N, C-alpha and C positions, 0 to 999 in steps of 0.2 A: 544579607536576605536571600535564604534562599525558594526558588520557585520550585513551585511544585509541579508543574507541566514542562514539557518536550517542548522544545524549537518548533516555532509553526512553519509549516512548510514554503518553500517560495513559489507564488503561484502567476507569480511573473511569466507572460507571454512573450517573445522573443520572435518574430514571422510566424513560423506553424510550428513552436516548438517552446516546450517550458524555457525557462533558463535554468534551473537545476536540474543536473543530469538525473538526480535520482527520481524527483516527479516525471521527468519527460520518460523513464526508464518503467516507473508505473502506470504510466497512461497506454504505454504501449502495450504492455503485459495484460491492463484492462480492456482492451479490443484486440487483442490477439487472436481468440478463438473465432471473434466475429467477418476479420479480415481474413483469417483460412477460409472461412465459409466463402464471404465475396469472390476470394481468388478460385475457390476453385471453380465457383460457376461461371466465372466470365472465362476462363478455359475449359468448359465444356461446352459456353454458347461459342467462343471463336472456333473449337473443335468440330460441332455438327455445321456451321457453315463452311468452314474448310472442306469438309467432306462432301457437303452437298454442290457447293463446284465441283466435282469431278463430274456431274451429268454436263457441262457445258465442255468439258475436256472430252465424253465422247463423242459426246455430238461435233464439236468445231474442230479437231486435233489428228492431227493422221496416225494410225495406229502404234509407229515406234516413241512418237511423241505422248501418248495418251498411256502408256505401259510404263515411262520416265516420270510422269506424271502423277500417275493413280499412287506407285512406290512410293515417289517422294509426300504426297498428302498421305497415306495411309502410315506411311513412317513417322510423320510428323504428330499423326495422330496418336499414337502407341506410348512415342515419347510423352507424348501429354499427360497421355493416362499414369505412367508410370510419375510424371510430376504430382497431375492431383494427389495418386496416393502418397506420395512425401510429403505433402502440405499438411498431412492428417497426423503426420509427426511432428509437425513442427513444434518445439518446445518453449522460444525465444523470439525476440524481433531480431535479433541478427540470421537465424537461421532462415525467418522468414523472407525480409529482404535481398540474402543471398537466392534462394531458389526460386523468387520471384523474378530478379536481374538475368537467372540463368533459362528460365524460360520465355520471357523476352527476347534476349541474342536469339533463343532456336526460332520463335516464332519469326522474327524480321529475316531471317537466315530463310527459314521456308518460302518465307514468302518471296524472296528475292529470287528463288531459285526455281518457283512458280511460273513467275512473268519474267524471266530470265528465256527459260523454255517455251515461251509461245512465241506466234509468230509476231515479227516487227511493228504491223497494223496493230497488234491487240493492244487496248490501251482499256480494258477493262475494269483494272485494277485503280483507275481513278477512282471508282463511286464506290468502293470499298472500302479503300485506304483509311476516306474520314471518317466512317463508320468504327474501323478500328481504333483509331484516334479516341473516339469517345469513348469508346468500352474501356480503355487502357485508365483514361481518368476517372471513368466513374464506377469502376468496381475495382482497384486496384489501389483503397486509401491509404491514408496514415505517412506515406512516402513521396510527398508532389515530387522534391528533384528525380524521382526515379521514374515518375509518370512523365514527365518533361525530357527524359533521359532516353525513355521507351520510343515516346511519338518523334521526336529529333530523329532517332536510328531509323523509323520507319519513314521520314519525309525522306531523308536521304536517299535512303535506297531506293524510293519509287524515284524522286528526278536524277538519281544514276542512272537506271532505266530508260527516263525517260530523253536521257540529252545523247546517254551513249548506243542503247543499243535497241532505240525505237526508230521509227520514220519522224525526223522533226514536226514536231507539231507547230502550227500557224500561231504565229505572236499572240494573238488575239486568246484562243483555245489555253495557252499556257498561259497567259495572266491570270483567266477566267479559272485555272486550275490551281496555281498559286491561291489567288482567293479562297477557294472553296476550302484549300489546308489547311489557310491563316485560320478561315473563319473556325474550322472544327477545332482546330489547337485555343485558341480564344474562349471558346464557348468552352470546352474540356477544362480548360483551368480554372476558367471562373468557377466552373460547377465545383470542381476539387477544393479551392481554396475556399469556399463558401461551408461545402460538406465539412471539411478540415477545422476550419474555425468553431462553425456549431459543433463539434465533437468535442475541442478543446475548452468551449467556455461551458458546457456539459459538464468534462469530466473536472472540471476547475471548482465551479460549484457543487456538484456530488461532493467532491473533495471537501470543499471550504463546511459544507455542512456536516458530515462528518467531523469532523475535528472540533466542531462547533457544539456536535453535540458530544462526545468525548470529553470537551471542557466543559459543557453544563453537570454531564454524570460525575465528574472528576468532582466540582464544587458543590457535588449534593450528598455523594458520597467522603469524602477527604477534608480534612484540615486544610486549608490554601496554605498556612506558612508551612506546617511540618511534612506535609505531603501524606501522614498517616489516617485512618480512621477518624472521624469526627464523631463525635457523640452519639447522635444518631445510629451510623450506621456500626458503630462497636455493639452500641447494644444489640440490635436487629442479628449479628453473627456471632454475639457471644451469647445470646440467650438461647440461640439453638443447639450451640454446644452445649450452652448448662441445661436443658431439657435433654439432651441422649445420655449424658452423663447419669444425671437422677434417672431416666428408665431406664441404664441399665445396670446402676450402681459403681458407674467407674468412679475413681479417683479424679478428682478436678479438683484446680483451684486458681484463684483471682487475686492479684497484685494491684494494687492501690499505691499509686506511685506521686509523689510530691515533692519539687524543688524546693530547697530549703534557704531560706531570706532570699525570694526570690524580686521581693519587694523592692530590698536593698539594691539590688541590681538594677534595676530600671530608674528607681529614685538618681543611685550614683553615676552612673554610666549613662542611662538614659535608652527610651525602649528599644534602638535601635540594638544594643549588645544585649539587652532580655531577650531580643527574638531569636539573635547568634545562638544563647542559650537554649534555647528554645529546641532548635532543628538540632545543633550539635547533638544535645540530649538522647533525640527522637531518634536520631538516626544511628546513634549509639544501643538503644535499647531493639533498634530494630535490625542490626547484627548479631545480639546476643540472645534473640528470642528465639524458640525452636521454629522450624517449616508448617507446624500446625496449631500455633499460638497465635492470640486477636491482640491486638495491641491499639490501641486510639486515644488521641486525647479528651479529655472528660470537660477539663474547665482551662483554666487561665493556664495556670503553671501544673497541674492536676491530671494527670494519666492513668490508664488502667489496663491491665495487660491479662486475660484469659488463658489457664495454659489447660487444657484437656489431658485425661489421661496421664494427672501426673499430681504423684504424692508431695504432703508438706515438705520433704527432706528435700524432693526435686525442686520444688515450688523457693524453698529459701535460699539454696543453690544457686538457683538463679537470680534471684534477689540479691544475695551478698555478692554475686559475680558484677551486675548491675551496678551494686556500691561503691566497689573497688573501683572502676573501668570509669566510674563517672567523677569521681577525684582525680583523676588522670587526663581531665579534658581542659582544653587552653583555646575558645572561640577566638579570641583575639588575645592582646598584648595589656588590655585592663582590665577583662573580667576577672574576677576575685575565683579561687578554684569553686567550683561545684561541691555540692553534696546532694544527696535526696532520702528521705525519709519513704520506708514503703510500710504497708499493711497489706498484712496478708489472710486470708479466711479461704478455710476447705472449705466445697459445698457439705452442705449437713441437713439433715433432715429437718433441721430448725427454720432452712431456710424455705419460701414459698414460691423463691423464682430469684431471677437473676439481681433484682433492685437489693432482694433479702442479704444476698451474698456480699454483693458492694459495700453496705449497710456496715455490717460488719466488719469488713476489711478497710473500711474508711473510719471506723472507731480504732480501730487498731494503729492505723496508721496516724494518729491524733498521738495513741501512744507512746508510738515512734519518736515522735518529736516533744513529746513532753521527757522523752527519757535522753532526750539529749540530739537530736537528729542525728544524720546520715547512718541508721539503723534499719533494723525489719524488726517488727514486732506480728505474732501472731495473735489472729483474734482466739481468746479464751474459750467461749463459746462451742467453738468446731471440735473441741475434744471431750464434748458431753455425748 
């Protein structure tokens, strides 16, 4: 039995990502625009404070050191502005990750350079670096591993500076400093984990609701077994085309199609074989009809095909092709050869609406069955 709906997406979350790579890619794409904005804001905030700290350089550094530090600070600011412009052009998660990692490395190098060019007794960075760690976690979303790497690089450069380039700190101060950095990374990691988890749950919920809405819409408009329009949907779509054809006086035809001896298939081979026959026949007509035609299942083994802008001869050609191809169907090894009878009606002034045309086509269908089945019959009153 053929399913009329697509396989459901895998919403399983492993760690901080979806198990399904396609779902993870959709998730990253969904939040890419927001992540770009957050990254630009975070970089702008960091650059602002980086430039503001130049005031302290002017107050406490020698003229030679000031020139070097100001050049480094404003060079970093200029590079960061370029990165912010590049972020506006990012179109994929991979580009976002690469650009963000590049800027983080640039920020860590700039931070290390300015610290290394200050007096050995200067430890002001110990108060600003924890704030930068929190900034990395809060703003740079969706890549927890990248956040941890960024924080580790920053902490590594700071501790190298303390141990190799600065006057040794007392043990108690060093322990307090390590605790401050550890607290910053723990708080940042917890906040980032919760934000990331919340976004994953939100996206999974939205995806599931979207899938359910699509499924409900499919059930409301399509036949669950064959996947073609159900009776209600066929009548709505075909009626709209019928009215247009009647108003513009364009030719249009309706085919009523009924599988012959279908009850015998169910009785002798079972309903599963009957379902397979219906699905195979529906697929056949779907591949035989024209792009603008409307096709639906209007009864148990009865289908309807509305052909706008089609003369009786065109409709008859379509019907005869369906009859020939139906005889070649083989749904399984036991199902007997299928045949279909078709009633054809051309819309006429005698019709008040689509149902009138269907009634005439239905009479022609019974004429086709009475004449031996496996053939097409044209509604006679269409010729008046």
